[in-house]
C-alpha positions in Angstrom: 130.7 102.1 90.1 132.1 102.6 93.5 134.8 100.3 94.8 132.5 99.0 97.5 129.8 98.1 94.9 132.4 96.3 92.8 133.4 94.3 95.9 129.9 93.3 97.0 127.9 93.1 93.7 129.2 89.6 92.8 128.3 88.3 96.3 124.8 89.8 96.1 124.3 88.4 92.6 125.4 84.9 93.8 123.0 85.1 96.7 120.1 86.2 94.5 120.7 83.3 92.1 120.7 80.9 95.1 117.5 82.5 96.4 115.8 82.1 93.1 116.6 78.4 92.9 114.8 77.7 96.1 111.3 76.5 96.0 108.5 78.8 97.1 107.7 76.4 99.9 111.1 77.0 101.5 110.0 80.2 103.2 112.6 80.3 106.0 115.5 79.6 103.7 114.3 82.3 101.3 113.9 84.8 104.2 117.5 84.0 105.3 118.8 84.9 101.8 116.7 88.0 101.7 118.2 89.2 105.0 121.7 88.6 103.9 121.1 90.4 100.6 119.5 93.4 102.4 122.4 93.5 104.9 125.0 93.7 102.1 122.9 96.3 100.2 122.7 98.4 103.4 126.4 98.1 103.9 127.1 99.4 100.4 124.7 102.4 101.0 126.2 103.2 104.4 129.8 103.0 103.1 129.0 105.2 100.1 127.3 107.7 102.3 130.2 107.7 104.8 132.7 108.1 101.9 130.8 111.1 100.5 131.7 113.1 103.7 135.3 112.0 103.7 
């Protein structure tokens, strides 16, 4: 596993657990969590891609 994944995976896992604990009627809160998770996942992908050319 890449260093950036090791750094962000615990954060993403924590956010996913919090997201899953929200009720389905809390749409805005769930969307907020989803955006944060996608941002972190994109950061990982971008960093790994950038590192592959270094």
